N, C-alpha and C positions, 0 to 999 in steps of 0.2 A: 467735580467739586464746585460748590457754590460759595462765593465770598459773601458772607452775611454782613449787612450794613452795621456800622458802629452803633447805631441806635438800638440794636438788639441787646445791648449790654444788660439791660434790666428786664429782658424778656426771656423766660425759661418755660419749658413744658416737658412733661414726661408722659409717655403713653405706654401702657402694657395691655395684656390680653384681658385682664379682669375689669379694669376701669380706666377712665381717662382723667389725668390730673394736670391741670394747667395752673401755673402760678406766675404772677407778675410782681416783680419787686420794684418798689418806689424808694426814694431817698431814705426815708425813715420807717418804712412799713412794707411788709410783705403781704400780698393778697393771694390767698389760696382758694381755689375753686375745685371741688371734687364732684365728679359725676359718675354714678354707677350705671346709669341708663344711657342709651345712645344719644348723642348730641350733635347738632349741626355745628361743627367746629368753625366752618367758614363764617357763619353768622356771628359766632362769639368773638372770633378774632377781629372781624370787621368792626365790632362795637367797642373794641379795646385798643384802638390805635393810640400810640404814644408819640407826641410831638416834642421835639427838643425846644427848650427855651433858649434865649440869647445867652444866658450864663452857661448852660450846658454846652452850647456850641463853642463858646470861648474856651472852656475847659478842654473840650475834645481837640481843639485846634492847637493850643499852646501848652497844655499840661499833660494830659493823659487820655488815651482812647483805647477802648477794648474792642477787639475784632474777633469774630468767630468764623471758623471754616468747618463746614460739615458736608456730608454727602447729601445729594439732592433727595428731597422727599416732598410729598404732596403738600404738607402743611407749610413748609418754608417757602415753596414756590408760590403758593396761594397768598401768603402774607406779603411777599415782595411785590407781587402783581397788584395787590390792593394798595400798597404804599404808593406805587407809581401812579395808579389810577387817581388817587386822592391828592397827588402832588406833595407827598410827604417824604419822598426819597431825598436822602441827605446829599449825595453826590450826583451831579448831573453833567452830562456832556464832557467837557474837558476837565472838570473838577474830579471826575471819577478816574480819569487817566493819571492826573497828578497824584491822586490818592494812592493808586497802585504803584506808581513809580517811587514815591517817597517811602511807601510801606516796604517795597522790595529792597531798597537801599538800606534802610535801617535794620531790616531782618538779616541781610547779609553781613552788616557791620556788627551784629550781635547786640543791638540796642533794644531788641524786643524779646520779652520773656514769653516762653511757650510752655503751656501745660496741657496735658491730655488726661482728662479725668475719666477713669473707667468705672469706678464704684459710685453708684448713685445714692446720695443721702439727701432727703428732702430738707433737713435742717441745715445742710451745708450750703453756704452762699456761693461757693465756687463750683456749683453744678454746671456742667456744659449747657450750652444754649438749647440744643435739641438732642434728645436721645429717643429714637424711634426704632423699636425692636433692637436690631444689632447695630444700628448706625451710631457712630460716635462723632463728637465735634472736638475741634482743637481751639483752645482759647489763647489769644495773643494779647498780652498786656503791653501796649505801645506807649511808653513814656517819652515825653517830648521836652525839648529845651532843657532848662535847668533842672527839671524834675528827674531827667535821666541821670545827670551827674550826681545829684543828691542821693538817689536810690542806689547808684553804683557804689559810692563811698560807704553807704550804710550797709549794703550787703557784704562788702569787703571787711567792714568792721565786725560784722556778725561772724564771718568765717574765722577771723582771728580769735574772737571771744569764745567761740564754741570749739576751738581747736580742731577745725576741719582739716588743717594742713597736717599731713602725716610725714614726719621726717623719715628719711631713708635710714634704717639702722645700719650701723657699721658692721661689716662682716669680718670675722677673724679667719684668715686663710692659713693659719699656722699648721693646721692638720689637713689642709686640702692641697693637693698637688695641682696648682693652677696651670703649670706648664703642660699638663697632659690634655688640656681642653683648649684647642685653638679656636679663635673667632676670626671671621672674615668680613671685610668691609671694603669700601671703595674710597680712595683719596685722590686729591689732585696732585699736580706736580710739586707743590710745596708741602706735601705729606700732611695735608689737612683733610679731615673727614668731609665727605660730601653730605651736606644737610639738605633735606627736602623741605620746601616751604609749604606750610599748611594751606589747605584750600581756603580757609577763612582769611588768611593773610594775603592770598593771591587776589581774592575777590573783594577785599576790603576797600572802602572808598579812599582814594588817594588824594586827600586834601590836607591843607596845612594844619587844620584843627585836629584831624584824626591822627596825624603824625605826632603832633605835640602831646596828644593824649596818651599815645603808646609810650613815648619817651617818659612821660610823667609816671606811668605805671612801672616802667622798668627801674627807674632811678629812685623814685620816692616811695614806692610800695614794694620793695624787694622781698619783704617777709610775708607778703600777702599773696595768696594764690593768683596766678596769672594764667591766661590762656596760652597754651603752647603754640609758638609761632613757627618753630623749626624742629624737624624730626630727623634724627640720625639712626640708620639701620645697621645692625650687626648680625651676621648670619652664622648659624651652626654648620650648615652644609655649604661647602665652597662652590658647588654648582649653582646654588641659588644666588650667591653673591656675584658669580660670573654673569648670570642672566640679568641681574640688576645693573651691572656695569655695561652690558651690551644694550640694555634698554636706555640708559642715560646717553650713551654714545649715539644711538639711533634717534632719540627724541631731541637731543640738542647737538646736532651734527656740527654746526659751526663752532660751538664751544669746545667740543671734543677734539676738533682739528687744531685749534689754537692752544688748548690746554690738555695735555696728555693725562688720561685717567690711569691710576695705579691700583693694583690689587694689593690690599694691605692685610697682613696676617698678624694677629695679636693674641695675647693670653686672655684667659677668662676674667681675670681680675680687672682687665681694661674696662669692661662693661660697668663695673661698680665704681671705678675711679671716675669715669665720665659722669655717672649719676651724682656722685658727691660734688664734683667740681663744676658742673655745668650750671649756667644761668637758668633762672626759673622760667625763662621764656623758651627754653630749649628742652627737648626730651630725647631719650634714646630708647629704642625698642630692640629687643632680642628676638630675631626671627628664627623660629624653630626649623628643624629639618622637615620640609613639607612632604617629601617622599615617605619618610618614616611615619609621619602622622597618618598619611593615606593608608599605608600598610597596616598600621595598628587599628584604625577605624574599621577597615573592611575585612581584616583577617585576624590579627593577633588577639584582639579583645575577646574573641570567641574560643580561644584555646583554653583547655582545662587547666594547664599549668600556670596560667596568668592570674595573679592576685592584685587587684587594683586597690590603691589607697582610698580610704573612706572619704577623704576630702577632695578627691580628684573629680573634676568636672569632665564628663565624657558622655557620648551618646552614639547613635547610629551614624551620625554625620559630622561629629565634631570631637575634638580633644583639646583641652586647655593646656597650653605650654609645650615645652620640649620634653618628649617622653624619655624617661630614664628607667633602666632595668637593673635590679639588684638580685643576685642569686641568694635565696634564703637558706639559712642553715637547716639541716635535716638530720634526723636520727636514722643511721644506717648500720648495717652489720659488717663487722670486720671478718673477712674470710679466715685470716690467720688465727685470731683469738676467739672467733665465734661469739663475740660480744657486740652489743649495741653501743655505738659511739655517736656523739654529736659531731657532725662534719660541717665546718665553716669554710666557705670559699674565700681565699685571700690571694691577692696578686703580689708576689714578691718583687720588690724593686730596690735596686742598689742606689743609695744616696749617701754621699760623704763616707764612702768606704764601709757603709753599713747596709745590711739587708733588712728592709722594713716591709712588713706584711701589710699591704693596703687592702681595704675593702673596696672592691671594684664596683664602679658605677658605669654601666654600659649605656651608650646613647643609641645603640642599634640592637635589635632583637637577634638578628642573625649572628652578630658578633658575639653575643652572650652564648649562643648555642655552640659556636666554634670553640670558645674558651672551655665550655663544659665538655665537649667531646675530647679535647686535648687533655683535660683533667682526668677523664675516665681512663685514658691510656696510661697516664703517670701513676694513678692510684688504682691499679688493677686489683689490689688486695681488698678493696671495698666494693660492695655490691651497690653500685650507683645506678639510679634509674636512667632510663633513656633520655628523658627531658627533666631539667630541674624545675623546682617551684620558683617562679620569678615574681618579685614584688615590683609593681609599676607605679610610678608617680611622675611628677614633672620637675624639671630642674629648678625652677623658681621656688616651688614649695619646699623642695629639699633644702635649699640654701636657707630658707626661712626657719625651718625646723632645726637645722644644724646650728644656726646662730642662737636659737633659744635654748637648746640643750647643750650641756657641757660634756659631751661624750669625747673621750680621749682616743677615738679611733682615727686612724689615718685613712683618708679616702683618695682614690685616684680615678680620674675619668678616662674611659677607654672609648674613643670614637671608632668608627668603622675603618677597616683597612684601606678603603678607597680614599678616605680623608688623609691618611698618612702618605699614601702614594701620591696624592695630589700635591701635598706640601713638599714632598721630595722633588717632584718634577718641577714645581714652581720655583723652588730654590735654585735648582740647576739652571732653569731658564733665566732667572734674575742674575745669576753669576755670569752667564754668557753675555747677557746684555750689558752688564757692568763692564766686563772686559772689552766688549765691542765699543761702548761709548768712551771708555778710557783711551783705547787705541786711536779712535777717531779724533778725540780732543788733542792727543799728543801729536798725531800726524798733522793736524791743522796748525798747531803751534810751530812744529818744525818747518812746515811749508812756508808759513808766514815769516819765520826767522830767516830762512834761506833767501826769500824774496827781498827782504830788507837788507840782507848782507850784500846781495848782488847789486841792488839799487845803490847802495853806498859806494860800491866800487866803480860803477859806471856813471854816477851823477857827480856834478861839481858841488851840489848843495849838500852840506852835512845833514845827517839824519839824527833825530833825537831818539836815542835808544832808551 
């Protein structure tokens, strides 16, 4: 990658197989030169050098500067060499090092707007500096000083005006059995969720002005979109959560020794409660079952009984969201009556001394097949197929559709048997630990009490009980 000098802001060119087009923009005028015949570009570029005036230099240093980064090509290298030869290079010696240092700091702190233009339009003034065959350039708008703060407030004003902020819709869980879908995460000894600090927050410049600016965003611009500084992870698969817990303990060994990490199990509505109640500088991510996604991407999606939702994003190497599987109703023959009947799969569940038929939402394909095989045994009078027709979508999209449609169906989530067994073993482990800690605390108290009692009998000094 070659860092293009800031003076190239007004220099653009585009080359293709049919003709060469070079155009140079000036403050109030664009100059276009089109050539259909071969041209010595080096001679043309050499005759069109642009030198910064004192005013342009002042603007670039204290107000705004535009920087381009592109892949190396013959034309750009030739232009840079000609600039150096004629003494027109903007940054020399230590100035260039200071330029790179300041540019890197502001880029990390999010003070530089980045744009990658892929579509070329001659009449568009935001054309990348150099497009040579398949080479693309990245344009950096580097606002400096007070210009940065003015533009920042202006963009935030536009975001509110254009209603870019999407409020999280409230979800009615009255027909969803949220107890049936557990979520797993990691908490500290005070039962508070472990939040991961974003990369931008870690690398951000730690000075007083930046800290004050962040506080200003949090307290003065609460309703305006802010960059997320902290991320909390909630897992569908308990093994993924355990791996995350082990990673934290390994990465921050000293912290984990002084502060015990806990494995927290919550209900599905916890995720949405955190979304509603969390500060705008924090975000929470629902991590899907990674093993299930892998199985679906490489196996299940090719099965004939799988029917994917039209809005589902998927491919040979990806699947968006947490997969859910719903057994579709089918028209089958009743062996006793010899008639065609519509068969719907419902999961009977007892709640408040009532049997409610829930539409089952499986989070595991193998679990759906197990339920179907059990159903075939119970309903032997029906000529059920070997494998059911299964509708596949993702959990987030299902909640969105469920919230928009007022269907009075009761739904229940059915995770894999491994998840239930894990919760059962985890609960037994926690109960044993609770009993162990309680006995230790009681024994320490009794031991301390006995020592104080003996000391009071053998000492002449009274003890304050």
